[in-house]
DOFIDREN-41790 format. One record per residue (C-alpha): y, x, z. Coordinates in steps of 0.5 Angstrom, whole numbers, padded with zeros to 4 digits, always signed. Example, Ala and Ser with C-alpha at 12.3 -4.5 7.8 and 13.67 -1.06 7.14 Angstrom:
// residues 2
-0009+0025+0016/-0002+0027+0014/
//
This chain:
// residues 696
-0089+0044-0010/-0094+0046-0005/-0099+0045-0010/-0096+0048-0016/-0095+0054-0011/-0102+0054-0010/-0104+0053-0017/-0100+0059-0019/-0102+0063-0013/-0110+0062-0015/-0108+0063-0023/-0105+0070-0021/-0111+0072-0017/-0115+0070-0023/-0111+0075-0027/-0111+0080-0022/-0119+0080-0022/-0119+0081-0029/-0115+0087-0029/-0121+0090-0025/-0127+0093-0028/-0133+0088-0027/-0139+0090-0023/-0145+0092-0028/-0151+0087-0028/-0154+0092-0024/-0149+0093-0019/-0149+0085-0018/-0156+0085-0018/-0156+0088-0011/-0153+0082-0008/-0159+0078-0010/-0154+0072-0012/-0157+0067-0017/-0154+0065-0022/-0150+0072-0022/-0142+0071-0022/-0138+0072-0028/-0134+0077-0024/-0135+0081-0018/-0132+0087-0014/-0136+0090-0008/-0132+0092-0002/-0133+0096+0004/-0137+0093+0010/-0139+0087+0012/-0137+0080+0015/-0141+0079+0021/-0145+0071+0022/-0146+0069+0029/-0146+0063+0033/-0138+0063+0033/-0138+0062+0025/-0133+0056+0023/-0130+0053+0017/-0123+0051+0016/-0119+0047+0010/-0113+0048+0007/-0109+0044+0002/-0113+0038-0001/-0119+0035+0002/-0124+0029+0002/-0130+0026+0005/-0134+0029+0000/-0132+0036+0001/-0133+0035+0009/-0140+0033+0008/-0141+0039+0004/-0138+0044+0009/-0143+0040+0014/-0149+0041+0009/-0147+0049+0008/-0146+0050+0016/-0153+0046+0017/-0157+0050+0012/-0153+0057+0014/-0156+0055+0021/-0163+0054+0018/-0163+0060+0015/-0160+0064+0021/-0163+0060+0026/-0156+0060+0029/-0154+0054+0033/-0147+0053+0029/-0142+0047+0030/-0141+0042+0024/-0134+0041+0026/-0128+0044+0022/-0123+0048+0026/-0116+0050+0025/-0115+0056+0020/-0113+0061+0025/-0119+0060+0028/-0124+0060+0022/-0129+0065+0020/-0129+0062+0013/-0123+0058+0010/-0123+0053+0004/-0117+0052+0000/-0118+0047-0005/-0112+0045-0010/-0113+0038-0012/-0118+0032-0013/-0124+0032-0018/-0124+0026-0023/-0127+0020-0019/-0132+0020-0024/-0135+0027-0025/-0133+0029-0032/-0136+0034-0037/-0132+0040-0037/-0128+0039-0031/-0126+0045-0027/-0132+0048-0023/-0129+0055-0022/-0128+0059-0016/-0126+0065-0012/-0130+0068-0006/-0127+0073-0002/-0131+0077+0004/-0128+0082+0008/-0130+0085+0015/-0126+0080+0018/-0126+0073+0015/-0128+0070+0008/-0124+0065+0004/-0126+0060-0002/-0120+0058-0007/-0122+0053-0012/-0118+0048-0016/-0123+0042-0014/-0128+0041-0010/-0133+0042-0015/-0131+0050-0015/-0131+0050-0007/-0138+0047-0007/-0141+0052-0012/-0137+0057-0007/-0140+0055-0001/-0147+0056-0005/-0145+0063-0007/-0144+0065+0001/-0150+0062+0003/-0154+0067-0002/-0150+0073+0001/-0152+0072+0008/-0157+0076+0010/-0160+0080+0016/-0157+0086+0018/-0158+0092+0023/-0154+0088+0028/-0154+0081+0026/-0153+0077+0020/-0148+0079+0016/-0145+0078+0009/-0143+0084+0004/-0135+0085+0003/-0134+0083-0004/-0129+0079-0008/-0133+0074-0013/-0129+0070-0019/-0134+0065-0022/-0134+0060-0027/-0140+0057-0031/-0141+0059-0038/-0143+0052-0040/-0141+0045-0038/-0147+0042-0038/-0153+0044-0034/-0158+0040-0033/-0165+0038-0030/-0169+0032-0033/-0174+0029-0029/-0179+0024-0032/-0180+0019-0027/-0184+0014-0032/-0190+0018-0033/-0192+0019-0026/-0187+0016-0021/-0183+0021-0017/-0181+0018-0010/-0174+0018-0008/-0175+0023-0003/-0178+0028-0008/-0172+0027-0012/-0167+0028-0007/-0170+0035-0005/-0170+0037-0012/-0162+0035-0013/-0161+0040-0007/-0165+0045-0011/-0160+0044-0017/-0154+0045-0012/-0156+0051-0009/-0157+0054-0017/-0151+0051-0019/-0154+0046-0024/-0150+0039-0025/-0153+0034-0029/-0159+0030-0027/-0162+0027-0033/-0167+0021-0030/-0172+0019-0035/-0173+0012-0033/-0177+0008-0038/-0184+0011-0042/-0191+0008-0044/-0193+0008-0038/-0188+0005-0034/-0180+0002-0033/-0178+0005-0026/-0171+0001-0025/-0170-0005-0022/-0167-0010-0027/-0164-0017-0024/-0163-0019-0031/-0170-0018-0033/-0174-0017-0027/-0181-0018-0031/-0179-0010-0034/-0180-0007-0027/-0185-0013-0024/-0190-0013-0030/-0189-0006-0033/-0189-0001-0027/-0195-0002-0023/-0190-0004-0017/-0187+0003-0018/-0180+0003-0019/-0173+0004-0016/-0169-0001-0013/-0162-0001-0015/-0160+0001-0008/-0164+0006-0008/-0161+0008-0015/-0154+0008-0012/-0156+0012-0007/-0159+0018-0011/-0153+0017-0016/-0149+0018-0009/-0153+0024-0006/-0152+0027-0013/-0145+0026-0013/-0144+0029-0007/-0147+0036-0009/-0143+0036-0016/-0149+0033-0020/-0148+0028-0025/-0153+0023-0026/-0155+0021-0033/-0160+0015-0034/-0165+0015-0040/-0168+0009-0043/-0172+0010-0049/-0172+0006-0055/-0175+0004-0060/-0181+0008-0058/-0184+0010-0052/-0183+0003-0050/-0190+0000-0049/-0188-0002-0041/-0182-0006-0044/-0187-0010-0048/-0192-0013-0042/-0186-0017-0040/-0183-0018-0046/-0188-0018-0052/-0182-0021-0056/-0179-0015-0057/-0184-0011-0060/-0186-0011-0067/-0193-0012-0067/-0197-0018-0065/-0199-0015-0058/-0201-0017-0053/-0199-0010-0049/-0201-0007-0043/-0198-0001-0039/-0201+0005-0043/-0205+0010-0038/-0207+0015-0044/-0202+0021-0046/-0199+0021-0053/-0195+0018-0058/-0197+0011-0059/-0196+0005-0064/-0191+0000-0061/-0184+0000-0062/-0178-0005-0061/-0177-0009-0068/-0170-0007-0071/-0170-0013-0075/-0170-0018-0069/-0163-0020-0067/-0166-0022-0060/-0167-0015-0059/-0160-0013-0059/-0158-0019-0055/-0163-0017-0050/-0161-0009-0050/-0154-0012-0050/-0155-0015-0043/-0159-0009-0040/-0155-0004-0043/-0149-0008-0039/-0153-0008-0033/-0155-0001-0033/-0148+0001-0035/-0145-0002-0029/-0151+0001-0024/-0149+0009-0027/-0142+0010-0027/-0143+0017-0031/-0140+0017-0038/-0146+0018-0042/-0152+0014-0043/-0159+0017-0046/-0162+0012-0051/-0168+0017-0052/-0170+0015-0060/-0176+0020-0061/-0182+0020-0063/-0183+0014-0067/-0189+0013-0072/-0187+0007-0075/-0194+0004-0075/-0192-0002-0073/-0186-0003-0077/-0191-0001-0083/-0195-0006-0081/-0190-0012-0081/-0189-0016-0087/-0182-0019-0084/-0180-0012-0082/-0182-0009-0090/-0178-0015-0093/-0172-0014-0088/-0172-0006-0090/-0172-0008-0098/-0166-0013-0097/-0162-0008-0093/-0164-0002-0098/-0167+0002-0092/-0172+0007-0096/-0176+0009-0090/-0177+0009-0083/-0172+0014-0081/-0167+0009-0084/-0169+0004-0081/-0169+0008-0074/-0162+0010-0076/-0160+0002-0077/-0163+0001-0070/-0159+0007-0067/-0153+0005-0070/-0153-0002-0067/-0155+0001-0060/-0150+0006-0061/-0145+0000-0061/-0148-0003-0055/-0147+0003-0051/-0140+0004-0053/-0138-0003-0052/-0140-0002-0045/-0136+0004-0044/-0141+0010-0045/-0142+0015-0050/-0150+0015-0053/-0154+0021-0052/-0160+0022-0056/-0166+0027-0058/-0166+0030-0065/-0168+0024-0068/-0162+0020-0067/-0158+0025-0072/-0159+0021-0078/-0153+0020-0084/-0148+0015-0081/-0149+0016-0074/-0142+0016-0070/-0139+0023-0068/-0138+0022-0061/-0146+0022-0060/-0149+0028-0056/-0155+0031-0059/-0161+0033-0054/-0165+0038-0058/-0172+0039-0057/-0173+0042-0064/-0169+0049-0063/-0162+0052-0064/-0163+0051-0072/-0163+0044-0070/-0157+0045-0065/-0153+0049-0070/-0154+0044-0076/-0151+0038-0071/-0145+0043-0069/-0144+0044-0076/-0143+0037-0078/-0139+0035-0072/-0143+0033-0066/-0144+0036-0059/-0151+0038-0057/-0155+0040-0051/-0161+0045-0052/-0167+0043-0049/-0172+0047-0054/-0175+0053-0049/-0173+0050-0043/-0179+0045-0043/-0182+0047-0036/-0188+0043-0036/-0191+0048-0042/-0192+0053-0036/-0188+0059-0040/-0186+0065-0035/-0179+0065-0032/-0178+0071-0037/-0180+0067-0043/-0175+0061-0041/-0170+0066-0039/-0170+0069-0046/-0168+0063-0050/-0160+0062-0051/-0156+0056-0053/-0152+0061-0057/-0158+0065-0061/-0161+0064-0067/-0157+0060-0072/-0153+0058-0067/-0150+0065-0066/-0147+0064-0073/-0143+0058-0072/-0135+0058-0072/-0131+0058-0065/-0129+0051-0066/-0137+0049-0068/-0139+0053-0062/-0135+0049-0057/-0139+0043-0059/-0146+0046-0056/-0145+0044-0048/-0151+0047-0045/-0157+0046-0044/-0163+0042-0040/-0169+0044-0037/-0174+0038-0038/-0180+0037-0033/-0185+0032-0037/-0189+0028-0032/-0196+0028-0035/-0199+0033-0030/-0195+0032-0024/-0195+0028-0018/-0190+0028-0012/-0195+0033-0009/-0194+0039-0014/-0188+0037-0018/-0183+0042-0014/-0188+0048-0016/-0188+0046-0023/-0180+0046-0023/-0178+0052-0018/-0177+0058-0018/-0177+0058-0026/-0172+0053-0026/-0167+0057-0023/-0168+0063-0029/-0166+0057-0033/-0160+0055-0029/-0157+0063-0029/-0158+0062-0037/-0153+0057-0037/-0148+0059-0032/-0148+0067-0033/-0145+0071-0038/-0149+0071-0044/-0150+0079-0043/-0153+0078-0037/-0161+0079-0039/-0165+0083-0035/-0171+0080-0034/-0173+0086-0029/-0167+0084-0025/-0168+0077-0026/-0175+0077-0022/-0172+0081-0016/-0167+0076-0015/-0171+0070-0017/-0177+0072-0011/-0171+0071-0006/-0168+0065-0009/-0175+0062-0008/-0176+0064-0001/-0168+0061+0000/-0170+0055-0003/-0176+0053+0002/-0170+0052+0007/-0168+0046+0003/-0175+0043+0004/-0177+0044-0003/-0185+0045-0003/-0186+0050-0009/-0190+0054-0004/-0192+0050+0001/-0196+0045-0003/-0200+0050-0006/-0203+0052+0001/-0205+0044+0003/-0208+0043-0004/-0212+0049-0004/-0214+0047+0004/-0216+0040+0000/-0221+0043-0005/-0224+0048+0000/-0225+0043+0005/-0229+0047+0011/-0228+0054+0009/-0228+0060+0013/-0222+0064+0014/-0225+0069+0009/-0228+0064+0004/-0220+0061+0004/-0217+0068+0003/-0222+0070-0002/-0220+0063-0006/-0213+0065-0005/-0214+0072-0008/-0217+0068-0014/-0212+0063-0015/-0206+0068-0014/-0208+0071-0021/-0209+0065-0025/-0205+0060-0029/-0206+0054-0032/-0207+0054-0040/-0200+0053-0043/-0197+0049-0048/-0201+0043-0050/-0207+0046-0049/-0209+0042-0043/-0209+0035-0047/-0214+0038-0052/-0219+0042-0047/-0219+0036-0042/-0226+0035-0039/-0225+0027-0040/-0219+0024-0043/-0213+0024-0038/-0210+0018-0036/-0205+0017-0031/-0210+0015-0026/-0214+0022-0027/-0213+0025-0020/-0209+0032-0020/-0213+0035-0014/-0216+0041-0018/-0214+0048-0018/-0211+0048-0025/-0206+0042-0021/-0205+0047-0015/-0204+0053-0017/-0196+0055-0020/-0195+0055-0027/-0193+0063-0027/-0197+0068-0023/-0193+0073-0019/-0199+0077-0017/-0201+0078-0024/-0194+0080-0026/-0194+0084-0021/-0200+0088-0022/-0198+0088-0030/-0192+0092-0027/-0196+0097-0023/-0200+0098-0029/-0194+0099-0033/-0191+0104-0028/-0198+0108-0027/-0198+0109-0035/-0191+0111-0036/-0192+0117-0031/-0198+0119-0035/-0203+0117-0030/-0201+0122-0025/-0197+0118-0020/-0202+0118-0014/-0199+0113-0010/-0199+0108-0016/-0206+0110-0017/-0208+0108-0009/-0205+0101-0010/-0209+0100-0016/-0215+0102-0013/-0214+0098-0007/-0212+0091-0011/-0218+0093-0016/-0223+0094-0010/-0221+0087-0007/-0222+0084-0014/-0229+0087-0015/-0231+0084-0008/-0228+0078-0008/-0233+0074-0012/-0239+0075-0007/-0234+0072-0001/-0232+0066-0005/-0239+0064-0008/-0242+0060-0002/-0236+0056-0002/-0237+0054-0009/-0244+0052-0007/-0241+0047-0002/-0234+0044-0006/-0235+0042-0012/-0227+0043-0014/-0228+0051-0012/-0235+0051-0016/-0231+0049-0022/-0227+0056-0022/-0234+0060-0020/-0234+0063-0027/-0227+0065-0027/-0229+0068-0020/-0234+0072-0023/-0229+0074-0029/-0225+0077-0023/-0230+0081-0020/-0232+0084-0027/-0224+0086-0029/-0224+0089-0022/-0230+0093-0023/-0228+0095-0031/-0221+0097-0028/-0224+0102-0023/-0228+0105-0028/-0222+0106-0032/-0219+0110-0026/-0225+0114-0025/-0225+0116-0032/-0218+0118-0032/-0218+0121-0025/-0224+0126-0028/-0220+0128-0033/-0225+0127-0039/-0224+0121-0044/-0229+0116-0044/-0233+0115-0050/-0232+0109-0056/-0238+0106-0054/-0236+0106-0046/-0229+0103-0049/-0233+0097-0053/-0237+0095-0047/-0231+0095-0042/-0227+0091-0047/-0232+0086-0048/-0231+0084-0040/-0224+0084-0041/-0224+0079-0048/-0229+0075-0044/-0224+0074-0038/-0219+0073-0043/-0222+0066-0045/-0219+0060-0042/-0224+0057-0037/-0223+0051-0033/-0216+0050-0036/-0214+0057-0033/-0212+0064-0035/-0214+0070-0032/-0207+0074-0032/-0209+0081-0030/-0214+0082-0036/-0209+0085-0041/-0207+0090-0036/-0214+0092-0034/-0215+0092-0042/-0209+0098-0042/-0212+0102-0037/-0219+0101-0041/-0215+0104-0047/-0211+0109-0043/-0218+0112-0041/-0220+0114-0048/-0218+0120-0053/-0212+0118-0055/-0210+0114-0050/-0203+0115-0046/-0207+0119-0040/-0210+0124-0045/-0206+0123-0051/-0203+0130-0053/-0197+0133-0050/-0191+0135-0054/
//
């Protein structure tokens, strides 16, 4: 009866909150929360956070929730520098009371209740949740609320009612192309918890490596991993670590393609003659499993059974993507099999394989997840489609009765801006026209960190902070879409993520120190000035423009490996130029800031040149440095012209734009981000530009 009463009270509180108008996005933005909650009402005043801060539990509790509380208090102590006791206290003495109604599922499920209510007043705070999952999300929101105040640390008074928009909010980390150690996986799980992501998709096999220990088939990891693999004890540890943070761990063993590493120890599984070696290059390769060989299915039955016991989650990812079929075409036995079984093409053969494997996965109590390619005629309806092709493919699957998750638009390795990822929505495009029943089949999405060009050193900077923007897209209401607000909050969240031990900012300085060698302070500052406005080339351009064929043994120690995939300095300069032009070039404060920045860029190359002569890694970006100085000079010339009040000639414009076009060209696999903004200043400085356009 007591539990029913708590549930009734919680339900009534939800209804009461819904009767109040929600804060607008702009109002919520002032709280610097990410993801933004579903509903917030501001209060008056704030709750002091000092050394006496404590937590108490009422209702249901469990060791996982108690560990979450200790983790919360440790993190609060790091953020504030306050000495805090990690022990829970009685409710009457607590600053924060956590009221949880009942246990969650023993094995976390898709769609499990993750909602919570957080009330903060000037006297105390309270988290109310049905399950520990919601309570843990409430902890993370409270951590984001705490900030420095005039008389100490405090959290603003507010009432937050929150729940996720989608039940599947994942991050895929590829540990197969480049091995990612357990400690790096752990800290990224901490980051996922901070932004309320709940699925860790672990890509464990590839052409370049089989990364999970198999006791049934030890040749898989002994011969197919270069000795870089996770023991089963390490895997159990990661799974437990994730569960403690409300995160499901879904394994992926890619088949029938992307599987060369399997064949090093087990060539009998392959469609070709072999012999096979671990692939060192990147791309799509010919080797694939033999769908006509019964021994393959016996092998997979045993392996899937072993891994299904190791990973408790209800879902098991079989990959299924990018099989080029060349080995199948060249194998007479396979071609004969296809004729006998009336399989018209390789797609039909793969459907046959996927159907057989799906039955094995189901036999071991799991539900199959696969990439778009597994969606072919005859596939069972309980399979989940992970779409790298986009919303049209996702909508097509939903119309046919399949559940799906979106990854197209969330490939972190492509180097897109946070704003571009943020604009992608699982329910946009063709998916926006689905019926209510069909929309329910879209479970959410996953960001993907493919690992061709990542190492344990730089992987954090390839995931964070942009991944937090994707986390918000999957958690917050669909109407939360303001990129300006997102960037303001992303800066704050990025700094907070450092307290968790993520190295997305600190690794940059270390990597630049390596390539700078014995640089003087002024030279190193000049290197930072240059690298702050560069970004790596986008999409798959790096593969096509590499100075030599890239492999898994290629050192990742160049500028292109060190710098973030999005330049905050470049973006902010562009925003400043837009503000200046919006003022019709009449804001002296902004003009002064632009001049200072452009002057610094103009003189930067002279400072950096000596370092380039001593370091081969800095020498590689010498031409980028020259471009930055030229851009600085062109931008200052444009501001001088605007200040004189006399529009520049077309010939001057042509000359200056040539400088910009040169700077726009990728060099050393890097992009000069301020170039388009400088171009705007040049175009504004001529007749017909915004600074000299006729006034209405």
